[in-house]
N, C-alpha and C positions, 0 to 999 in steps of 0.2 A: 528292166531292173526290178520293177514291182512284182513281176511274176517270180523272180528269184527270191525276193524278200518273202513272198508268201510261202514258197517252198521251204525256206529256212525256218519260218515260223511254224509250219506244220511238222517239220522234223523235231523241233524243240518240244512241240506239243506231245508227240509220240514218245520222245525220250524221257520226259518228266510228267508222266501221266497224273500222278497224285497232286503235284503242285499245280498243274494246269487245271485239274478238276476243282481244286480248292479256289483258284482264282476265278474260274468261270462260275462255280457254284455260289461263291460269295457275291459276285457281281449280279448273278441272276436273281438271287433272293433280294438284293437291294433294289434292283430294277422292278421286281414284283411289288415291293412295298411302295416304291415311288409311283408306279402306275396306278395302284389302288388309291393312294392318297391323292394323286393328281385328279383322278376321276371324282373323288369325293369333293375336293376343293372346287373343281370346275362346276359340279352340280350346285354347290352352295352359292358360288359367285354368280351363277346364271339366274338365280331367283329374281324375278321382276325385270330382267333385262329386256324382255320382249315388249314391254309396255310402250306404246307410241307416245312421243313427247314427254317422256318421263323426266327430262331435265326441267320441265316446267311444273311438275307436280310435287307436292310436299304436304306435310302436316305440321301442326304446332305441338311443341313439347313444353309443358309448364313445370318449372322447377319450384316447388313449394317447400323444399326441405328446410329452409331457414325458418319456416313457421311450423315445423314439425309434421309435415304431411307427406313428403316424398316427391318423386318426379312422375308426372302423369302425361299421357298423350290423349286422354279422353277429354271431351268437350261437352258443354251443355247443348241441348237440342237447338236453341235459337241462334247459336253463334254463327254457324255456316250461312244461313239465310241473311243475317244481319251484315256480315262482312261482304257478302256478294252484292247487297243493296247499296252499301255505303262506300265501297272501295272499288273503283272501276278497273284496278289492276287485276282483279280476280275474274277469271272467265267462268269457272264452275266451282261449286263447293258440294262434294258428295259425302253423305253420311252413311255409316253402317253401324249396326248395334247387334252384337252377338252375345250379350250377357244372358246367361241361362236363368237368371233370376226372374226373367219376364216370360210370360206365356208365349209359347211357340218358338222362342229363341233357344238354340242349343239342340234339343232332340224332340222328336214327336213320333206318334203313331200315325202311319199314313196308309191310305187306300184310295183307289180310284172310285168314281161314282158307281162303277159296275161291280165292284168287289164287296165282299162282306168281311173278309179277314184283314186285320191290320198288320202292317209291317213296321218294325221299329227302324227309324232312320235318324242319323245324327247330322251335324253340320248345317244347321239352320241359322240364318241371320236375317235381320231386317235391314233393308237398304233402300235408298232412293235412286232414281234414274241417273242423277248426276254422278253418283258413285260408280255406276257401271260405265259411264262415259269417261271418267277420270282414269279408271283402270284399263280402258280400251278393250273391253271384252268384245271380240267379234261374235256376231249372231249367226248361228247355223240355221235357226228358224226364228221367225218373229221379226218385228219391225225395229230396226236399230234406232236408238235414241228415244224410244217411247214405250219400251216393254213394261216399265213399272209405273206408268203414269196414272193408272186407275187403281182404286181400292181393291183389295183381295185378289191381287195378281201375284204370280210367282215366276221367276226365271230359274231354270234347272240346268244341271250339267248333262252332257250327252249320255253318260253312263246311266244316269237316273232315267232319262227319256227311253233308253234302250231297255231298261229294266221294267218300267211300267207301261210303256207304249211301244213295244218292239215293232220295227218296220213301219212306223207311222210318223206323220208330222204331228207332234203333240200339242201344237198351238191351238188353243180353244178347248182342250180337254180339261176336265175338272178333277182335282184331288181334294180329299177330305182329311183334315188333321184332327186327331184325337176324338173321332166320332162326332165332331161339331158340324152337323149337317146344315145348321142355320147360316154358317159363314164358310162356304166352300171357296177354294182358291182356284182361279183359272190360270192355266199355263199360258204365258204370253211370249216366252222366248226360251231358246236352248243355246247354251254357250259351250265351247270345247272343254275337254277334260284336262287341259294341261296344268294340273295342280302341282306337278313335280317341278315346274319352273316358276311357280307363283307363290307368294306368301299368303295369298287368298286361297285357302284350300276348301272353302265351304261348297256345298252341293246345291243348296236351296237358298234362293234370295227372295224373301218375302217383302212386298212393297211397304214402304213407310207412309204411303199416301193414305190419309185418313186415320192413321194410327196415333193413339195417345195411350201411353202406358198407365196413366192415371189422369184425372181431370186437371187440365192446365199444364201437363207435363211438357208440351211442345213450347211453352213460353217460360219454363222454369230455368232460371240462370244458375240455380244452385245444384242441379242434378247432372253430374258429369257421367253420362251413360253412353256417349257416342264417340266413335272415331271418325273424325272429319278430315277428308283429303281435298286439297285445293289445287286448282290448275290456274296458273298465271297466264295472262294474255301474252302473245309473242312480243318480244322486245323489252319486257319488264325485268329489271335487275333484281334477282331474288335476294341478294345480299342487302341491298338498300331497302327492299320491301320488308325483309325480316327485321331490320332495325326499327322501321316504322311501327310494325306490329308489336314489337317488344315494348315500345314506349306507349302504345295505344290500348292494348287489350285490357290491362288491369285498370287503367285510369277511366276508360270509357265504358267498360262492360262489367268487369268483376267487382270493382270497388263500389259502384252505385248499388249493385245487387246486395252486397254484404251489408251496406249501410241500411238498405231498406228492410233487411232482416234483423236489425238491431245490433249489429256487430260494431262495437265502439272502437275496435282496433282495425277497422277496415283499411284506413289510409296507411297505417303502419305495415300491414300485411301486403297491401298492394305495392308498396315501395320495395319490399323484400322479394317479390315475385320476379323470376327470370323466365322469359319466354324466348324460344328460338325456333327457327324453321328447320325441319329435318327433311331432306330430299327423300322422295318416295323410294328411290333405289337404295337408300341407306337404311330403310326401316327394318329389313330382315336381319342384317348382320350387325347393325350398329345401335341396337335398342336394349342392350344389357343394362339392367337397372331402371328401365323405364316401365312403369306400370300402365299397360294399355290393353291387355288381354288379346294381343295379336300374336300370331305365330312368328317366332323369331329364332334365328341362329345366333352365333357369337363369333365375331371376327377374331377374338383371342384364340378360339379353337382352330381357326384357319391358319393363323400364324404358328400355333403350336405344332399342328400336324405337318405343316410345310417344313418347319424346322426339323422335325423328326425325320422326314424323308431325306432332307439334305444331309443330316448327320449319318443316317444309315448308308447313304451313297458314299460319303466320305470314309466311313469305316471300311467299306469294300475297296475303295481306292487305296487306302492305307495298306491293306493286305497285299495288294499288287505291288506297291512300292517296296514294302518290306521284303517280300520274297525275291523281287528282282534284284535289289541291292544286296541282299544276304547271299544270293547265289552268284555274285559278281565274279568270283574267282573261276567258276565253271565256264564263264564266257570270256575270260581274260585272254587266253591264247587265241581264241577265235578272232577277237578284236585285233590283237597284235598281228596275226597273219594277214588279215584283210588290209591293215594299214601298210604292211610291208609290200604287198602286191599292188598297192596304188589306191586303195579306197580312201576317200576324203572323210573328214569327220561328219560333214553334212549327209553323206551317203549312209554312214552308220546310224546316224540319228533317224533317218527315214526308215531304215531297216527295223530298228527297235520300235519305232512308232507304228510301223505296219503290224508287228507282232501284237502290240497293244490294241490296235484297231481290230485285229482278228478276234482277240479275246472279248473285246467290247461287243462286236457283232454277234458272236455266239451267245454271250450273256444276255444281251437285249432280246434276242430271238427267244431264248429259253425263258427269260423273265416275263415277256409278254404272254407266252403260252401259259405259264403258271398263273399269271394274273387272270387270264380268261377262265381258267379252271376254278380259281378261288373266288371269283366274283359272286356266285350264289351265297357262299358262306359270308362274305364281306357284306352283302346286302342284308342278310339276316342279322348281322352284328350291328349295322348302322341304321337299319330301318329304311334304307334307300332302295331305289330301283335302278341301279347303275347297270350299264352294259358297255361292252367294248365298241367304240365308235368306228367300226371297220369302214363304213361308207363315207366318213368325213374326209374331205380333201386334204386336211392338214395333218392327218395321222402319219402317213408315210414320211413327209418332210420332217415332222417332229421326231420320229424314231431315228431317222438318219442323223439329225442334229444331235440327238442324245448319244448315238454311237460315236460320233466325231468328238463331242465334248468329253465324254467319259474316257474315250481312248486317249485323248490328248492329256487330260488332267492326270490320269493314272500312269501314263507312259512317258510323260515329258521328262520328269526328273531322272528315272532310270535310264532313259535314252542318252541324256547329257552325261550322266555318271559313267555309264559303260563305254561310251564313245571317247571318253577322256583318257583311257589307259594309254601309256607310252609303250610302243612296241619293243624297244630295247630292253625295258625292265621286265615286261610280262613274259617275253620269250625266254628270259633267264630264270623265270620262276619267282622273280622279286615283285610280288603283288600282294596287297593286303588281302587277307582271307575275309570271307564274308562274315565270319563270326566276330571279327574285330571291327574297330571303327564304327561301332553300332550306336553312336549317340543319336543320330537321326531316327534309327529304328526304335530305339527306346522311347524317344519323344513321341513318336507316332503311336506306339503301343499304349503309352500313358494317355494320349488323347482318346484312343479307342475306348479304353476301359473307364476313363473319366466320364465320357458320354454315356456309356452303358450303365454305369453306377447311378448317374443322375436319373436316367430313365427308370431304373429298378426302384430307386427311392420314391420317385413320383408315383409309379404304379402301386407301390406298397402303401403309401400315405392315402391315396384315393380309396383303395380297398378298405383300409383301416377306418377311414372317416365314414364310409358308407355302413360298415358293420356297427360302428359306434352309434350312428343315427338309428339304424334299424333295431338296436337293442336299447335305445334311450327310453327312460321313463318319461312318458309324454303327457301324463296327467289323466289318461283315460285308458280303458281296456279295449284294444282293437281286435282281440282274438275272439273267434267264434261269434262274430256279429255278422249276420246275413242282411244285406241291404237290398230291398226290392225297389226297382226303378219303374218309372212311368206310372206311378200310382194315382196320378190325377185322373186316370180313366176309371177308377173305382167310384161307383155311384154313392155307396154308403160306406164311408171309410171306417166308422166306428163299428159297424156290423162285421166288416172285414177283419178289423183288429180283434174283435171278440172271438171270431172263428179261429184265428191263428193261435190265440191264447188257449184254446181247447186242445191243441196238439201237446201231448205229454212232454216231448223233448224241448218245448219252448219255455224259457224262464220268464221273459218279458218282451213286450212289443211297444215301440214308440213311433208316433207319427210326428214329423217335423219338416221344416223347410230347409234346414242346413245341418251339415255334419262337420266334425273337426278334421275330416280327411277329404281328399279329392275323389269325386265320383265321376268317372268318365262319361261325357255326354249329358250330365245333369248339372247340379248346382255344387258350388264350392262353399267354403266356410265364410267367405266375405260377401256381405250383402249391401255394401255401400256404407256411407257415414251419416250419422245423425247428430244433432245438437243436443248436448246433455249439460246438466248443471243443477245446483241446488235451487236456482231461480232463473227467471228469464234473462236477468242481467248478467249472469255468469258468463265467462269466456266460453267459446266453443270447445267441445271435446269430441274428438272423432273416434267413435266406438262402434262395434258391431252389435247388431240387434237381430236375435234369432227368435222365431216362433216355435215353441215346443209344447209337448203335452206333459201330463203328470209323470209318465214313466220314462222320460228322457234320461234323467240322471242315472237311475239304476241300470238302464239298458246300455248306456255309454260307459258305465263303471267310473263315473267321476266322483271325486272325494269332496264331501261336504266339510268345510272347516268351521263354519259358524252358522247358526240359525237352522233352517229346515228346508225341505223340499216343498214344492207345491202340494196342496192338499185338496182332495175332492170334497171334503167336508166343509171347506171354507170358501163361501161364495165370493168373499172379498179378494181372493187370489187372482181374480181377473185383472186387478190393478196392481198386482205384485210382480216383483222381478227377483231372479236369482242372478248374482253377478260373480265374476271371477276376481281374483286378487288384484289383477292389473287394472280392472275397471274401478275398483274401490280406490286404488292408489291414484289414478289419474284425476278422479273427481274429488280427491281429498276428503274421503268419507271418514277418516280417522281409524283408530285401531279396532273399533267395534261398529262396523257399518250397518249391522242389522237394525232395522227400524228407521233408517234414514229415508227421507223423502227426496226424490230427485225429479227434475223437470225434463221431460222429453217433448220438445216442440209444443210446449204449453200444457201437456198432460202431467199430472202428479202421480208418480209411481213409488211404491214403498218396497224397500229392499227387505226380503224375508230370509235370504240365505246367501252365503259366500262360499264358492267352491274353489278348489285348488287350481292354479294356473294350468292350462293345457295348450299344447300346440303340436302340429305336425309339419309346420313350415319353418325349418331351422335356418333358413336364409333371411328371415324377416323378424321384425321386432315381435315381442310377445303380444298377441292380440288382446285388446280389452273388449270383453264380451258380456252382453246382458241377455239373459234368457227370459222371454216373456211368454206367459201361458196363452195358448190360443190353438186354433185349428188351421193347419196349412199342410195339406196332404201331398207335398212334393216328394217325400221319401218315407218309406216304412223300414224301420230297423228291427231286426229280430235277434234277441240274445238267446243263443242255444245252450242247453245244459247237457250236451252229450258230445263225445268225441266222434261218434259215428254220424258225421254230417251227411254222408251220402244217403242215409236212410230217411233223413228229414226232408230233403229237397222234393221227392215225389209227393209227399203229403202236402207241403206248402203249395206245390203246383196244382194239386186237386182243389185246394181252397181258392186259389187264384182263378181257376177255370169257372168256378161257381159264380164268381163276382164279375169276371171280365172274360166272357166266353170267346170273344172275337180278337183276342190279343194274347200273344205268347208271353209267358213269364220271363222277365229279365232280372238278373240278380248278380251280385258279386259279394265278396267278403271284404270286410273293412281292412284287414291286413293287406289284401291285394291292392286296394285303393291307395293305401299308405305307400306301398312299394312303387306303384305306378307313378306317383308324384315325383319320385327321384329316378325314374328310368333314364332320363337324359344324362344324369351324372354317372349312373351305372354303365350306360352305353359308352360314354367317353372314357371311363375307366377301363372298360373291356378293350376298347380300341387301343388305348395306351399300353395295356398289358401285352396285347398281341404283338405290337411293333417293338416293344421292349424285348420280348423274347427273341424276336427276329434279329434285333441289333446284337444281342448277346451271342446268338448262334453264329452270326457273321464274324464277330470279334474272336470268338473261340476257334473258328475255322482257321483264321490267320495265325492265332497263337499255336494251334496244333501243328500247322505247317512249319512255323518258325522253330518250334521246339524240335520237330523232326529233323530239320536241317542242322540245328545246333548239335543234336546228338550225332549226326553223321560227321560233322566237322571235328568232334572231340572223341571219336571212336578209339583212336590210338592212345590218346591221353587216358581214357577210361581203362583201356587194356593194361597200360603200364601201372596205373594206380591199383588195379586188382592184383597184379603180380606182386606189388609191394605190400599187399595186405589190406587194402581199403575194403570196408564192408559195403554191402548194398545200400543200407540206410545213409551211410556217409556219401556215397555216390549220388543217391537221389537228392540229398540236400544240396550237394555241389551243383547239380544240374538245374535245380529249381530256384536257388536263392536269388538269382538276378530277376526272375519273373516275380517272385514274392515281393521284392523291393519295389518293382514297378507297379504292382497292384496296390500296395500300401500307399505309395505316392499318389496313385489315382484316387484312392479313397479320401486322402487328405485334401486333394484339390476339389473333388466332387462334392464333398459334404457341405461346405458353406454355400456353394451355388445352389444345391438342391434345397437346403434349408431356406434360403431366400425365396426361391421360386415357389415352393410348396406353402410357405407362409402367406405369400401373395394370393395363392389359390384359396387357401382356407379363410381369407378375409370375407369371402362370399357368405360364410356361415356366421351366425351370431356367436359371440364369445362363449355363452353358456352351452352351446351345442357344437363346439369345435374341439376336436381331439388334437392336442398339441403334438408337435413333431419332437418327440423325446430323443435324447442322446443315444439311447440304446438302439433306436432305429438305424442310425448310421453304423453303429458297431455290428448289428446283425447283418445289414446289407453288405458291409465291408467283408465280414467273415464269409458270407455266402459267395461274394465275388472271388475271394481268395480260394475257397474250396473249388469253385468252378474252374478257376485258372489251374489249380494244382491237378484236378482231375483231367483237364485238357492236356497238360504237359506231362502228366505222370506216366501215361502209357509209353510214350517215346523214351522218357528217362529210364523207366523200369526195363524196357526192352534193351536199351544200350547197356544198362548196368548188369543185366543177366547174360549178355553176349560172352561167348567163350573168348578169353583174352588171347589165345593163340590165333584164332581167326581174326580178331581185331588187329593184332600186330602185323599179320600178313596182308591185311587189306591195303590197297593203294589209295 
């Protein structure tokens, strides 16, 4: 019988080519979207799943937001060793520090002992051996468990070993960082490259053995510079241990340190601190809002993209159900005849489900092929390295399960609906036409377009928010500012600056340690927190502290509101600072802060100027920043005075070669760095837009087929109306009004849902930098959806309206 069912299904396929193509095409597009999203989700969920004994590994997260500081996963250097010594439940405590504020962390110029030319490399971190053990990195070369035991040792990835020591065992080889020949690093281990399945994506692991970032840093309980990962001993209950730590950390370690530093509110702050254990496998996807400097995804995106995939598949299923029930009259006599000759209802249900399974099989096959073709584009969009898992054992069973589930979900209702016809009625022609009794179809069309409109509004709001941010007045001029990186290699930074100033197209040059935008591979705008106040007894104020030169403000284009910039003629400016409005507000310096004396860890500094607030981090509070005059050659910024930037770069490169002959020039422009910081949001918005377009296309395919069928069903009615004098506009309105009503209803339902969802998303941005979801957005999207629907149905309606009424009335 199943062979007969398959033959009947193939006949129906040949008889109704357009409808079959729309069913298969819609299904195939939805399967393509589901496959791509599933590969993306699988890749995200697989991060850190390979780590052995990961159920015993965790880190601490400290919630200080009740005392105005936020949520952190960073720890002071002595915490890990102290807990390992005092709590036998802990097997290991591994520390890692990747803060680019410190020498050699972040990015370096690298060469082997045999080379003279440096190569720029990123992804450097300091780590101890216990961190490598907790993460369970297998060693391809080197001694497991002891690779980072000695000072000036480094563990590298396999790709780095292949790059610098091709075809060799690199253990024992020497690399030189930033031309520092006095402290070469010895390669003591090589680990695999599997950064695509790990939240630890660094390539160079410099030992922490013998490292102090400043004198006494390893014993400093007030410097939260390390991410510490702990491994519990077998049998220890992590929940119970987490409660013990929550009650112990502040009382035993943090509060005594704050008291020792003169904090009179230490006990109060310690009581407000909340500490909890975060499992290692949760770090990547469940760290949104936690400040720790670690690579992370977002579980909310996983849920969002998974939901989009389900909705797209549902939209395709709705197309199948709508078309199957709409064309029920075409199958009515077939059902009646089969029942007369003895077919049972169960047999008919199996027949229609077989047809549905055939459509599902063809759709899944086509969808998988399309996904394979589109993977390179999708990888470019997401920044991933996804591939079709052809060799995985679970792929074939999963595809068969998808074929079965999709076939059943899409075909079950039409099968029961069609098999329920009574033969005595349908053979007499007494059967409801597919164009009538359309309450279910109307409901499903509303669901389709409600989902599509929500996605359209979401994509539009994300795009609008990003454009708002990129056009926002941020308090400094990011245009035509060229940033030179790796300038610590310059021996005489002042001579280098003077040579740059001789270039006619250069307006100004500044040497500083921080910039108000993200600089990939180098330093960001946050350099830790320092104690400030009018006097030593004042409460702590957590503000940023930047070292800049005299030309920093004009180069950055920052606006002076009160006072003056640093002056080369005033020797006393070495103890002067320029602050922004937020800094003056937090320290309570009053309406005229210029001239105020402030205490910075015991040093008295005088405010000589106040600049307008600036920021490029619209998801965070306005930073309180103090600019201090000094020399810190981490970054060189060049303000250009010409739009012909391409002509300046070769000249700057020549100056660079004069000062750093063994190192290539690296640079970027400030507006590029600004955009880079929001590339994740832009990427997510692009993905959302692509799948939104796909959902709309699938919904419109169904609407096109449905309108085509409705036009067929009403062809005689249209012919009679034309004979009686109906105009073409009147006929078009008659054919479209039901769809217009359904789309308007979809807009009404979708608007509050989209408003709620997008306002939740916008909460990630601070109120001053948040583009509200205005009412006109819903009107514009609703109008766009209506126009899309009218264009989709208009062709078939116009074709029916232009049909010769004589031919229409003669048609059967």
